[in-house]
DSSP file (Angstrom, degrees, kcal/mol; ACC not computed):
  #  RESIDUE AA STRUCTURE BP1 BP2  ACC     N-H-->O    O-->H-N    N-H-->O    O-->H-N    TCO  KAPPA ALPHA  PHI   PSI    X-CA   Y-CA   Z-CA
    1    1 A X              0   0    0      0, 0.0     2,-0.3     0, 0.0    47,-0.3   0.000 360.0 360.0 360.0 137.1    5.2   -3.4   -5.8
    2    2 A X  E     -a   29   0A   0     26,-2.3    28,-1.8    45,-0.1     2,-0.1  -0.970 360.0 -98.0-139.8 150.7    8.0   -1.0   -5.2
    3    3 A X  E     -a   30   0A   0     -2,-0.3    28,-0.2    26,-0.2    10,-0.0  -0.405  44.7-122.9 -65.4 141.6    8.5    2.6   -4.4
    4    4 A X    >   -     0   0    0     26,-2.1     3,-1.7    -2,-0.1     6,-0.3  -0.171  32.7 -87.8 -80.8 179.6    9.3    4.7   -7.5
    5    5 A X  T 3  S+     0   0    0      1,-0.3     6,-0.1     5,-0.1    -1,-0.1   0.594 119.6  67.3 -66.2 -11.9   12.3    7.0   -8.0
    6    6 A X  T 3  S+     0   0    0      4,-0.1    -1,-0.3     3,-0.0     2,-0.2   0.540  85.7  91.1 -85.4  -4.9   10.6   10.0   -6.4
    7    7 A X  S <> S-     0   0    0     -3,-1.7     4,-0.5     1,-0.1     3,-0.3  -0.541  78.8-127.9 -93.6 156.3   10.6    8.4   -3.0
    8    8 A X  T  4 S+     0   0    0      1,-0.2     4,-0.4    -2,-0.2     3,-0.2   0.791 106.5  53.7 -70.3 -27.8   13.2    8.6   -0.3
    9    9 A X  T >> S+     0   0    0      1,-0.2     4,-1.9     2,-0.1     3,-0.5   0.727  87.3  80.3 -81.9 -20.8   13.4    4.8    0.2
   10   10 A X  H 3> S+     0   0    0     -6,-0.3     4,-3.0    -3,-0.3     5,-0.2   0.895  87.4  53.6 -59.2 -46.2   14.1    3.9   -3.5
   11   11 A X  H 3X S+     0   0    0     -4,-0.5     4,-2.0     1,-0.2    -1,-0.2   0.869 109.6  50.4 -57.4 -34.1   17.8    4.7   -3.5
   12   12 A X  H <> S+     0   0    0     -3,-0.5     4,-2.3    -4,-0.4    -1,-0.2   0.907 111.9  47.1 -67.9 -41.8   18.3    2.4   -0.5
   13   13 A X  H  X S+     0   0    0     -4,-1.9     4,-2.8     2,-0.2     5,-0.2   0.932 111.1  50.9 -65.4 -45.4   16.4   -0.4   -2.3
   14   14 A X  H  X S+     0   0    0     -4,-3.0     4,-2.4     1,-0.2    -2,-0.2   0.905 111.3  48.8 -57.9 -42.3   18.3    0.0   -5.5
   15   15 A X  H  X S+     0   0    0     -4,-2.0     4,-2.4    -5,-0.2    -1,-0.2   0.913 111.6  48.6 -63.9 -44.8   21.6   -0.2   -3.6
   16   16 A X  H  X S+     0   0    0     -4,-2.3     4,-1.4     1,-0.2    -2,-0.2   0.908 113.2  47.4 -63.8 -42.2   20.5   -3.3   -1.7
   17   17 A X  H  <>S+     0   0    0     -4,-2.8     5,-3.0     2,-0.2    -2,-0.2   0.909 111.8  50.5 -65.0 -41.0   19.4   -5.0   -4.9
   18   18 A X  H ><5S+     0   0    0     -4,-2.4     3,-1.5    -5,-0.2    -2,-0.2   0.911 108.3  51.7 -63.9 -42.5   22.6   -4.1   -6.7
   19   19 A X  H 3<5S+     0   0    0     -4,-2.4    -1,-0.2     1,-0.3    -2,-0.2   0.829 112.7  46.1 -63.5 -30.6   24.7   -5.5   -3.9
   20   20 A X  T 3<5S-     0   0    0     -4,-1.4    -1,-0.3    -5,-0.2    -2,-0.2   0.351 113.3-120.9 -91.5   6.6   22.8   -8.7   -4.1
   21   21 A X  T < 5 +     0   0    0     -3,-1.5     2,-0.4     1,-0.2    -3,-0.2   0.878  66.6 140.6  53.7  41.8   23.1   -8.7   -7.9
   22   22 A X      < -     0   0    0     -5,-3.0     2,-0.5    -6,-0.1    -1,-0.2  -0.889  43.2-158.3-114.2 144.8   19.3   -8.7   -8.2
   23   23 A X        -     0   0    0     -2,-0.4    -9,-0.0    -3,-0.1     2,-0.0  -0.923  21.6-141.9-120.4 105.0   17.2   -6.8  -10.7
   24   24 A X        -     0   0    0     -2,-0.5     2,-0.3     1,-0.1   -22,-0.0  -0.337   8.9-159.7 -68.7 147.2   13.7   -6.4   -9.4
   25   25 A X        -     0   0    0    -24,-0.0    -1,-0.1    -2,-0.0    -2,-0.0  -0.668  19.6-169.8-122.2  73.2   10.8   -6.7  -11.8
   26   26 A X        -     0   0    0     -2,-0.3     3,-0.1     1,-0.1    -2,-0.0  -0.300  24.8-145.4 -68.9 147.7    8.0   -4.9  -10.0
   27   27 A X  S    S+     0   0    0      1,-0.3     2,-0.4    -2,-0.0    -1,-0.1   0.867  89.0  20.8 -73.9 -38.3    4.4   -5.1  -11.3
   28   28 A X        -     0   0    0      2,-0.0   -26,-2.3    -3,-0.0     2,-0.5  -0.994  60.9-165.2-134.6 138.6    3.8   -1.6  -10.1
   29   29 A X  E     +a    2   0A   0     -2,-0.4     2,-0.3   -28,-0.2   -26,-0.2  -0.995  30.0 153.6-117.3 128.7    6.1    1.3   -9.2
   30   30 A X  E     -a    3   0A   0    -28,-1.8   -26,-2.1    -2,-0.5   -23,-0.1  -0.969  48.9-144.4-150.0 161.3    4.4    4.1   -7.2
   31   31 A X  S    S+     0   0    0     -2,-0.3     2,-0.9   -28,-0.2     3,-0.1   0.268  72.6 108.4-107.0   7.5    5.0    6.9   -4.8
   32   32 A X     >  -     0   0    0      1,-0.2     4,-2.0     2,-0.1     3,-0.3  -0.752  48.0-171.8 -92.3 102.9    1.7    6.3   -3.1
   33   33 A X  H  > S+     0   0    0     -2,-0.9     4,-2.9     1,-0.2     5,-0.2   0.880  86.5  58.9 -59.6 -38.3    2.4    4.7    0.3
   34   34 A X  H  > S+     0   0    0      1,-0.2     4,-2.5     2,-0.2    -1,-0.2   0.894 105.3  48.1 -59.7 -41.9   -1.4    4.1    0.7
   35   35 A X  H  > S+     0   0    0     -3,-0.3     4,-2.3     2,-0.2    -1,-0.2   0.925 113.7  46.7 -64.7 -45.4   -1.5    2.0   -2.4
   36   36 A X  H  X S+     0   0    0     -4,-2.0     4,-1.8     1,-0.2    -2,-0.2   0.914 113.5  49.2 -64.2 -41.9    1.5    0.0   -1.3
   37   37 A X  H  X S+     0   0    0     -4,-2.9     4,-2.1     1,-0.2    -2,-0.2   0.924 112.9  45.9 -63.0 -46.4    0.1   -0.5    2.2
   38   38 A X  H  X S+     0   0    0     -4,-2.5     4,-2.5     2,-0.2    -1,-0.2   0.843 108.3  56.0 -69.3 -35.0   -3.3   -1.6    0.9
   39   39 A X  H  <>S+     0   0    0     -4,-2.3     5,-3.1    -5,-0.2    -1,-0.2   0.917 110.5  46.2 -62.7 -40.6   -1.9   -4.0   -1.7
   40   40 A X  H ><5S+     0   0    0     -4,-1.8     3,-1.4     3,-0.2     5,-0.2   0.902 111.2  51.6 -67.3 -41.0    0.0   -5.7    1.2
   41   41 A X  H 3<5S+     0   0    0     -4,-2.1    -2,-0.2     1,-0.3    -1,-0.2   0.904 109.8  49.8 -61.4 -40.7   -3.1   -5.8    3.4
   42   42 A X  T 3<5S-     0   0    0     -4,-2.5    -1,-0.3    -5,-0.1    -2,-0.2   0.390 116.7-116.7 -80.3   5.4   -5.1   -7.4    0.6
   43   43 A X  T < 5S+     0   0    0     -3,-1.4    -3,-0.2     2,-0.2    -2,-0.1   0.844  71.9 138.0  62.1  36.6   -2.3  -10.0    0.1
   44   44 A X  S   <S-     0   0    0     -5,-3.1     2,-0.3     1,-0.2    -4,-0.2  -0.024  75.1 -63.0 -98.0  28.1   -1.6   -8.8   -3.4
   45   45 A X        -     0   0    0     -5,-0.2     2,-0.3    -6,-0.2    -1,-0.2  -0.801  63.7 -69.2 127.5-168.7    2.2   -9.0   -2.9
   46   46 A X        -     0   0    0     -2,-0.3     2,-0.3    -3,-0.1    -9,-0.0  -0.809  39.6-175.3-120.4 164.4    4.8   -7.5   -0.7
   47   47 A X        -     0   0    0     -2,-0.3     2,-0.6   -10,-0.0   -45,-0.1  -0.931  28.2-109.4-150.2 172.4    6.3   -4.0   -0.6
   48   48 A X        +     0   0    0    -47,-0.3     2,-0.3    -2,-0.3   -45,-0.2  -0.939  48.0 148.0-114.6 112.2    9.0   -2.1    1.2
   49   49 A X        -     0   0    0     -2,-0.6     2,-0.1   -13,-0.1    -2,-0.0  -0.877  44.7-103.2-134.9 167.6    7.9    0.6    3.7
   50   50 A X     >  -     0   0    0     -2,-0.3     4,-0.9     1,-0.1     3,-0.3  -0.462  34.4-109.3 -85.8 162.8    9.2    2.0    6.9
   51   51 A X  T >4 S+     0   0    0      1,-0.2     3,-0.6     2,-0.2     4,-0.3   0.879 121.2  56.4 -57.6 -37.4    7.9    1.1   10.4
   52   52 A X  G >4 S+     0   0    0      1,-0.2     3,-0.9     2,-0.2     4,-0.3   0.867 100.7  58.1 -62.3 -36.7    6.3    4.5   10.6
   53   53 A X  G 34 S+     0   0    0     -3,-0.3    -1,-0.2     1,-0.2    -2,-0.2   0.772 118.5  29.7 -66.0 -26.7    4.4    3.9    7.3
   54   54 A X  G <X S+     0   0    0     -4,-0.9     4,-2.9    -3,-0.6     5,-0.3   0.190  81.9 118.8-118.6  16.9    2.6    0.9    8.7
   55   55 A X  H <> S+     0   0    0     -3,-0.9     4,-2.2    -4,-0.3     5,-0.1   0.895  80.1  43.1 -55.0 -48.2    2.4    1.7   12.5
   56   56 A X  H  > S+     0   0    0     -4,-0.3     4,-1.9     1,-0.2    -1,-0.2   0.947 115.8  47.8 -64.4 -46.9   -1.4    1.7   12.7
   57   57 A X  H  4>S+     0   0    0      1,-0.2     5,-2.5     2,-0.2     6,-1.3   0.844 111.7  51.6 -63.9 -34.0   -1.7   -1.5   10.6
   58   58 A X  H ><5S+     0   0    0     -4,-2.9     3,-1.0     4,-0.2    -1,-0.2   0.915 107.4  53.0 -66.5 -42.8    1.0   -3.2   12.6
   59   59 A X  H 3<5S+     0   0    0     -4,-2.2    -2,-0.2    -5,-0.3    -1,-0.2   0.875 112.8  42.8 -60.9 -39.3   -0.8   -2.3   15.9
   60   60 A X  T 3<5S-     0   0    0     -4,-1.9    -1,-0.3    -5,-0.1    -2,-0.2   0.396 117.3-111.1 -92.5   3.9   -4.1   -3.8   14.8
   61   61 A X  T < 5S+     0   0    0     -3,-1.0    -3,-0.2    -4,-0.3    -4,-0.1   0.639  84.5 118.0  83.5  14.4   -2.4   -6.9   13.2
   62   62 A X  S   <S+     0   0    0     -5,-2.5     2,-0.3    -6,-0.2    -4,-0.2   0.837  80.2  20.3 -81.2 -32.6   -3.1   -6.2    9.6
   63   63 A X        -     0   0    0     -6,-1.3     2,-0.4    -9,-0.2    -2,-0.2  -0.907  66.1-146.5-132.6 160.3    0.6   -6.0    8.6
   64   64 A X        -     0   0    0     -2,-0.3     2,-0.6    -3,-0.1    -6,-0.0  -0.980  16.3-133.5-126.1 141.3    3.9   -7.1   10.0
   65   65 A X        -     0   0    0     -2,-0.4     2,-0.6   -10,-0.1   -15,-0.0  -0.850  20.4-174.9 -97.3 122.0    7.2   -5.3    9.7
   66   66 A X        -     0   0    0     -2,-0.6    -2,-0.0     2,-0.0     2,-0.0  -0.947  22.8-134.0-116.9 109.2   10.1   -7.5    8.7
   67   67 A X        -     0   0    0     -2,-0.6     2,-0.7     1,-0.1     3,-0.1  -0.313  11.2-130.0 -64.3 143.3   13.4   -5.6    8.7
   68   68 A X    >>  -     0   0    0      1,-0.2     3,-2.0     2,-0.0     4,-0.5  -0.860  13.5-148.7 -93.3 114.4   15.6   -6.0    5.7
   69   69 A X  G >4 S+     0   0    0     -2,-0.7     3,-1.3     1,-0.3     4,-0.3   0.852  94.9  57.2 -54.4 -39.6   19.1   -6.8    7.2
   70   70 A X  G 34 S+     0   0    0      1,-0.3    -1,-0.3     2,-0.1     3,-0.2   0.683 111.1  43.6 -69.0 -16.2   20.9   -5.1    4.3
   71   71 A X  G X4 S+     0   0    0     -3,-2.0     3,-1.6     1,-0.1    -1,-0.3   0.395  83.3 100.7-105.3   1.9   19.1   -1.9    5.1
   72   72 A X  T << S+     0   0    0     -3,-1.3    -2,-0.1    -4,-0.5    -1,-0.1   0.796  81.1  51.5 -61.2 -30.7   19.4   -2.0    8.9
   73   73 A X  T 3  S+     0   0    0     -4,-0.3     2,-0.3    -3,-0.2    -1,-0.3   0.576  92.2  93.2 -85.0  -8.2   22.4    0.5    8.9
   74   74 A X    <   -     0   0    0     -3,-1.6     2,-0.3   -62,-0.0    -3,-0.0  -0.652  56.7-170.9 -85.7 139.5   20.5    3.1    6.8
   75   75 A X        -     0   0    0     -2,-0.3     2,-0.4     2,-0.0    -2,-0.0  -0.934  11.2-151.4-128.0 155.2   18.6    5.8    8.6
   76   76 A X        -     0   0    0     -2,-0.3     2,-0.5     2,-0.0   -67,-0.0  -0.924  17.9-127.5-120.5 149.9   16.1    8.4    7.4
   77   77 A X        -     0   0    0     -2,-0.4     2,-0.5     2,-0.0    -2,-0.0  -0.848  17.0-155.4 -98.2 129.9   15.5   11.8    9.0
   78   78 A X        -     0   0    0     -2,-0.5     2,-0.4     2,-0.0    -2,-0.0  -0.911  17.1-178.9-103.7 126.7   11.9   12.7    9.9
   79   79 A X        -     0   0    0     -2,-0.5     2,-0.6     2,-0.0    -2,-0.0  -0.979  23.6-144.2-128.5 140.2   11.2   16.4   10.1
   80   80 A X        -     0   0    0     -2,-0.4     2,-0.5    15,-0.0    -2,-0.0  -0.900  22.9-155.6 -96.9 126.7    8.1   18.4   10.9
   81   81 A X        +     0   0    0     -2,-0.6     2,-0.3     0, 0.0    -2,-0.0  -0.869  17.8 170.4-108.4 134.5    7.9   21.5    8.8
   82   82 A X        -     0   0    0     -2,-0.5     5,-0.1     1,-0.1     2,-0.1  -0.813  40.0 -74.7-133.7 175.5    6.0   24.5    9.8
   83   83 A X    >   -     0   0    0      3,-0.4     3,-2.0    -2,-0.3    -1,-0.1  -0.368  42.6-117.6 -69.5 149.3    5.4   28.1    8.9
   84   84 A X  T 3  S+     0   0    0      1,-0.3    -1,-0.1    -2,-0.1     3,-0.1   0.734 113.0  62.7 -63.8 -21.4    8.2   30.6    9.8
   85   85 A X  T 3  S-     0   0    0      1,-0.3    -1,-0.3     0, 0.0     2,-0.2   0.516 119.8 -97.7 -79.0  -3.9    5.8   32.5   12.1
   86   86 A X    <   -     0   0    0     -3,-2.0    -3,-0.4     2,-0.0    -1,-0.3  -0.515  45.8 -65.5 111.3 175.6    5.5   29.4   14.3
   87   87 A X        -     0   0    0     -2,-0.2    -5,-0.1    -5,-0.1     2,-0.0  -0.683  43.3-110.9-105.9 158.1    2.9   26.7   14.5
   88   88 A X     >  -     0   0    0     -2,-0.3     4,-2.1     1,-0.1     5,-0.2  -0.267  35.7-104.3 -75.5 169.6   -0.7   26.7   15.5
   89   89 A X  H  > S+     0   0    0      1,-0.2     4,-2.2     2,-0.2     5,-0.2   0.902 122.6  50.4 -62.7 -41.8   -1.9   25.1   18.8
   90   90 A X  H  > S+     0   0    0      1,-0.2     4,-2.5     2,-0.2    -1,-0.2   0.885 108.9  51.3 -67.9 -36.6   -3.3   22.2   16.9
   91   91 A X  H  > S+     0   0    0      2,-0.2     4,-2.5     1,-0.2    -1,-0.2   0.886 109.4  50.9 -65.5 -38.0   -0.1   21.6   15.0
   92   92 A X  H  X S+     0   0    0     -4,-2.1     4,-2.1     2,-0.2    -2,-0.2   0.902 110.5  48.7 -64.9 -41.0    1.9   21.7   18.3
   93   93 A X  H  X S+     0   0    0     -4,-2.2     4,-2.3     2,-0.2    -2,-0.2   0.933 111.7  49.9 -62.9 -46.0   -0.5   19.1   19.7
   94   94 A X  H  X S+     0   0    0     -4,-2.5     4,-2.7     1,-0.2    -2,-0.2   0.919 109.0  51.9 -57.8 -45.7   -0.1   16.9   16.6
   95   95 A X  H  X S+     0   0    0     -4,-2.5     4,-2.3     1,-0.2    -1,-0.2   0.906 110.4  48.4 -60.4 -42.2    3.7   17.2   16.8
   96   96 A X  H  X S+     0   0    0     -4,-2.1     4,-2.1     2,-0.2    -1,-0.2   0.889 111.0  50.6 -64.8 -39.8    3.6   16.0   20.5
   97   97 A X  H  X S+     0   0    0     -4,-2.3     4,-2.5     2,-0.2    -2,-0.2   0.917 110.6  49.5 -64.7 -43.0    1.3   13.1   19.6
   98   98 A X  H  X S+     0   0    0     -4,-2.7     4,-2.5     1,-0.2    -2,-0.2   0.905 109.5  51.3 -62.1 -42.2    3.6   12.1   16.8
   99   99 A X  H  X S+     0   0    0     -4,-2.3     4,-2.3     1,-0.2    -1,-0.2   0.918 111.1  48.1 -61.8 -42.6    6.7   12.2   19.0
  100  100 A X  H  X S+     0   0    0     -4,-2.1     4,-2.3     1,-0.2    -2,-0.2   0.910 111.5  49.9 -64.7 -42.1    4.9   10.0   21.6
  101  101 A X  H  X S+     0   0    0     -4,-2.5     4,-2.5     1,-0.2    -1,-0.2   0.888 111.0  49.4 -63.6 -39.5    3.8    7.5   18.9
  102  102 A X  H  X S+     0   0    0     -4,-2.5     4,-2.0     2,-0.2    -2,-0.2   0.905 110.4  49.8 -69.2 -39.8    7.4    7.3   17.6
  103  103 A X  H  X S+     0   0    0     -4,-2.3     4,-1.0     2,-0.2    -2,-0.2   0.927 113.3  46.7 -61.3 -43.5    8.8    6.7   21.0
  104  104 A X  H  < S+     0   0    0     -4,-2.3     3,-0.5     1,-0.2    -2,-0.2   0.907 111.8  50.6 -65.3 -41.3    6.3    4.0   21.7
  105  105 A X  H  < S+     0   0    0     -4,-2.5    -1,-0.2     1,-0.2    -2,-0.2   0.847 109.3  51.7 -64.9 -34.2    6.9    2.4   18.3
  106  106 A X  H  <        0   0    0     -4,-2.0    -1,-0.2     1,-0.2    -2,-0.2   0.706 360.0 360.0 -75.1 -21.0   10.7    2.4   18.9
  107  107 A X     <        0   0    0     -4,-1.0    -1,-0.2    -3,-0.5    -2,-0.2   0.480 360.0 360.0 -77.5 360.0   10.3    0.7   22.3
């Protein structure tokens, strides 16, 4: 199972496959992270996701993150987007919780 062309990770995967002279033949192409995550949990194959995408499942031991060496130098930017008038109190709390989780995951 592989991310489809509408996802941010797909160009990185295509580049890595091309450099290795491989042509993947995925059973499913999707932009649904949840589907990819659950297929891996159910042992219906492997998929390519970011550590952030599987953080909860990694913590509880359902999934393991195995870095792809060829993609190690690639980075993605994560942005929180809010309304131009500012964010609500709950959105600010969520943003702080996400920052803390990302710091913990990176450690």
